[in-house]
N, C-alpha and C positions, 0 to 999 in steps of 0.2 A: 130844895135846890136841884136843878137838872144838872146831871153829870155830863161831861164831855163824852163819855164812852158808855153806851147803854149796856148795863150788866146782862140783860137778857139776850144780848148779841155777843158780847165780848168775853164774858167770864166763862169760857169753854176751851176745852182742848178735845182731841179725838176720844180720850178716855172718858169725858164727861157725858157723852151721849150714847144712845142705843144705835149702834152703827147699822143695825138691821132695819132701822126706820129712817135712815138718812141717805140721801144721794150726796156723795161728797165730791165736789169738783175742785180741781187744783188749777191755779192760773199763775201765768207770769204777768206781773203789773209793773209798768215803768211810767214815772211821771217826771217831767222836766219843768223847771221854773226858772225865772230870771235870777241872775246871781245875787245872793243876799236875801231872797224872798224866803219866808218861813214855809216849810213843808211839813204838814201834819199828815203823814200817810195813812194813819189809821182812820182818819175821817174820810179819806177817799175810799178806803175799804168798806167802811160803814155804808157809804152810799152805794157801792156795788152790791153789797149784800141786800140792802133794802130794795133795790131795783129788781132783784131777782125773787122778791117775795111780797111784802105787804104794804110798803110805805110810799108816801108822797114826800115832796121836799118840805112840806109843812105838817105839823101835827094835826091829827084829825081825832075828834072825840071818840069816834067808834073804834079806834085802834087801841083797845084796851091792853092792860098788862097780860091778861089771860091769852088774848089772841096773839100777842107777840111771842109769848112763851110757846104757843103751840104751832105757830106757822111762819114766824119770822126766821130768815136764814141765820145760822150761827157762824161766827168767825172761829174756826177750829185751829188755824195756824197762820203765822205770819213769819216768814223767814227772810231776813233782809240779806240782800246781795251787795257787796261793796260797790260804790258807785262814785263817779266824779261829784264835786260839789255843785249843788243845784239840781241834782238828780236823785230820785229814790227808785230803787229797784227791789222787788221782792217776789217770793213765791208765796201765794196766799191759797189757803184752803178754806172753802165755805161749805157748810152742810145745809142742805135743803130738806126739811121734814117731809116725809111722804104723805102727811095729812093734806098737803096742797092738792093731792089727786086722789083723795080717799075713795070716791065712787066712780071716777072716770079718769083712769090713767091713760092718757093718749100722747103720742109722740109731739105733736105741735106744742102742747102745753109744757111737757117736760123741757123742750128745747127753749121756750121762752124763759124758763127759770134759769137754766145753766148757761144759755148763750143768747141773751136778749139784750135789753137797752144798754147795759153797762159797758158794752164795747165802745160806746160813744164817748165815755168820760175820761179815762186815762190817756196819756200819750200814746202808750202801746199796751195792748192786752193780748194774751194768747191762752187759750184753754188747753191745758196740758194733759188732763186726765179726768174721767168721770168714773168714780167707784159706785157701781150699782148694788144696791143691797138685795138680798134674797126677796124681801117683801115686794120689791119692784119687778125683779127678774121673773118671779114666778107668774106675773101677769103678761108675759110675753111667751110665744111659742118658739121663737127663733128659726133657724133653717129647717125645712122639711126633711132634707136628705143629709147635708153636711158632707164631710169628707168620707166617712164610712159608708153612707148610703150611695154616694155616686161610685165609689169603688165596687160596691156590690152590684150595681146596675151593669158596670163595664166588665166585672169579672177580673179586675186588676188589683192585686193585693198590696203591693209595696211601692212600686216604682212611680216616679213622677209622670204626669200626663202632659201630652202636647195638643195644642189647639190651633187650628187653622183660622185665621181672620180672613173673611171674604173681602177680596179686593178687586177692582176698585171700590171705594166706599159706597158708591151708588151709580146707577145707570145701566146695570146689566139686566138682561131678561131673566125670567125664572129658569129657563133651560140653560143659559150660560152659567148662572149660579150653580145649578145642579151638575153641570159638566165639570165645573172647577172642583167642587167638593168631592165629587166621585173620585177624581184623580188623587187627591190628598188621602181619601179613605183608603184607597188601594195601597197607598204607602204607609198606612198605619196610624194616621191621625186619630187621636181618641175623641176629640170634639172639634166642631167647627161653629162659627158664630157669624151672624150678620155684623157688619160694622155698625157702631153706634150711631153714625150719621145717616144711616139708611132709613128713610121715612117711606111712606106708602106712595111710591111713584105710579103713574098710570102704566108705565112700561113693566112694573114688577109689583103687583099687589100681593098682600101677605098670603092669602089663600092659594094662589097659583105658585108662588114661590115655595111655600111650605110643602105642597103636594109634589112639586118637581124634586125638591132636595130629598125629601123622605124616600121617594122611589129610587133615586140614585144611590142613596146610602143603604137601602135594603138590597140593591143589586150588588153593591161592593161587599157587603156582609156575606152574601151568598157565595161570593167568589173567593173571599179570604178567611171567613170565619171570625172576622174582627168587627166589633161593634163601634160605630161612631155616632155620638150625639150631636144634634144640631140645636143650637140656641137661636131661636127665631126672635126677632125684635118685636116688642109689643109696646114700646114707650109711646105715650099718647097723652091726651088730656086725662085728668084724674078719673073722670066718670067713664072712660072707655077702656082703661088698662085691663081691668078684670074681665071685661066682656070679651076683649080680644084674646086674653090668656085661656079663657074657657073654650072659645072657639078653636084655638090653636090645639089645645089638649084633646078636644073632641076629635079633631082631624088626625091625631096621632103624634103630636109635637113631643119630643124627647127632652125639650128644655126651652127656657124662656130668657130673653135678654131684656134688662130694664135698665135705663140710664138714670144716674143719680139725680138729674134734673127734675124727674118726676117727684122726688122727695121721699124722705124716710118713712113718712106715713103711708104713702103709696106702696112702698116696699113691704111694710108690715101687713097692710091689708091684703096684698097679693099672696104673701107667704102663708098667711092664715086662712086663705081660701081653699077649702078642700076640693072644690070643682076645678081648680087650677093646679092639679097635682103633677108638677114637673119641677126639675131643679131650676133655680133662678141664678142667672149670672148677672151681677150688678156692675155696670160700667160707671167708672168714677170721673169721667172727664169734667163734668160740671162741678164736682166736689173740689177740684184743684184751685178754684178761685177762693175757697174758704181757708186755705192753708195759712195765710198770714195771721189769722185769728184763731184757728182750731187746728191742733196737730193731727197728723195722719193716723197715729195709733188710736186716738180718741174717736175719731170719725169711723175707723174700722170697727172698733168695739161696738159702736152704736149701729152700724150696718149689720154686724153679726147678730146683735140682739134683735134687730128688726126682720131678720130672715134671709140674708144673703147666703146661698150655698156656696158661692164662689164670688170673688171680686178682684178686679185688677189692683195691683199693689205696686208701690215704688221700688226702684232699684238703683244703685249707683251706676249700673251697666246701662241704663235706659237711655234712649234718644230724647226722652222728656224728663230731664233730671229735676224732680220737685222736692226732694227730701234728702237729708244727710244719710250716710251709711247707717248710723245708729237708729235714726228714726225709721228708716226703711225696714230695718231688721226687727225692730219692735213691732212693727205692723204684723209681720209673719208670726212672730211669737205671741202676739195678742190673739190672733186668729186661731192659733193651735192651743192656747192655754185652756185649763179647766175652767169652766164658767157656769156653775150650777148644772142645770139640765140643758143648757143651750149647746147644741151641736157644734162641732168645729166647722169653720169655713175655710175653704181652699184659698190661700194666697196665690195671686197670679203676677209675678214680677214681669213688668210690661213695658213695651215700646221699644222697638228696635232690637228685639231678641234674635239671636242666631245660634246654631248649634255649638260653636266653639265657646260659648258661655256656660254649657250645661254643668260642667264639674264645679265651677264657682257657685253657680245658683243653688246646687244641692248642698254644697258645703256651708253655704251661708243660711239657707232656709230649711234644709232637711228634705226628705223625699216627698213629703205631703205638699206639693205644689203642682199647679198647672202652668205650663209656659206657653203664652200665646204667641203666635208668629204670623205676620202678614207677609211683608217683603222678605223676611228671613226664612220664609219656607217657599213662597211662590216665586221668589227671585232666583231660585236654584238654577245654575246653568243647564242642568239635565232635565229640568221640567218639574211639574207640580208634584207628581208621584215621588220622584226622587228627593224633592225637598222635604216631604214628610218622612220618607224612609231614612234620610240623614239624621233627622231629629230622634227617631227611634233607635238608630244605631248609636247616637251619642248617649241617650238615656241608658241603653244597655251596657254600654262601656262603663259609664260612671257607676252604675249599681254593681258591676262586676269589679270595680276599682281597677280598671285598665285605663291607662292614659289615652286621651283621645287621639294623640298623634300616633300611638301604636295601634289602636283599633282601625284608624283610617287606612292603614296599609293593606287591610283585607276587605275594606268596604269603600268602593269608589264614590258612592254618594256622599259619605261622610268626608272623604278626602276633598271632593270638589267643594263642599261646604267650607271646609277649613281653609282651602286655597282661596275662596271667594271672600270670605268675611274674616278670617283669622282665628287665632286661638288665644284666648285670654288667660292671664294668671294674675290673681289678686296679690297686691303688695302685702308684705308682713311687717308687723310692728314688733320691734324688740323691747317689749315692756320689761322693766326691772334691770336694764342694762343702759350704759351711757350711749350706745349706738350700735348699728349692726355689726361693726367690726369687733365688738366685744361679745357678741352673742354666739353661743356654741353652734347654733343652727346655721349661722351665716359666715362663721369664721372660715378662713382658708385652711384646708387640712395640710399642714406643712410636713408631710411625711415622704 
């Protein structure tokens, strides 16, 4: 007699398996049916598990008991969420045996298992986490430099870093680009980068732009003693990325910018290319289209695994709000967390950043962040150099625990930035009390 629920898939929990041999993916799954229609949600979960491993919608003779035991995904957890009648909602955990990639663990095939066909079946599905076992992680090298490596290059031990985004996104000549970053470097910008939208225009080819910018930054360093790294864009077709990266590094490039649209596999191959020995900044713009089905912390974990030294990350203060407060902060925490031998990746709270946010950004994410600024640096009323200076003044004040409005009294650049864009303070939550009026931190001091 054929059972409704295959024991080789369902008779498991996380304690049943060797977690060092399983990639464990956690999903939110929701299904809606007509009122009164019977919903067997475990059959839906079975279909999802089979789609990520071995089976078709019909039994096939070659799918033996031994094969299913060894390679079929396991249902490790089903946690139902209360839902209206006619709807089933649950958190589901599936285990994917690492035997599926025994001799060739590659990113495209891993993604097919954990984020493949089954997105088409439920009414709504979202990948919430992927737990990578050491047996899989050891086959990845991760970032070449990470947080500690880039701090060593720059000689900056503890504070956050500030980065200038070159604007406009495209259309400037190499010399115009160099002149702009020179001013920001004089003001103390730690890094600068091409905009992700900059392709190789006839007016600004990669080699000419890179040569001009490196000369400008070398000149600024001689004048100030401060090093600024330049992340030059090498986003291209897959077969050209590493070629461009090697050329850039041979010319003296101090960093590489790769857009997520090139794919995680391209990122991994670039990060593991010893001839392309430079930090990688991953731009996530294309990734944002995936957020309805894969959450940002999971994507960030995969980017870190594949070798991003730094990557743009979400923030509630952003001009491009793509994630909640909690999901945004879990991204930073995921990039900072211990992860086997994989180096830590720099979070970069991004889009619409300005110096008046600095205290909140550090309190939320810690000092191991890079804050990128385009308009929030170049739009400073006193000019580009002053825009970078204002960021450095804000960073120094926050690290010294001096309120920005106090520090601004002695720093005209910071004062002008605060007057232009404002000073933010994060709302507080009175957890454990009926409301702010009952919390001792918020209560009026009636003395």
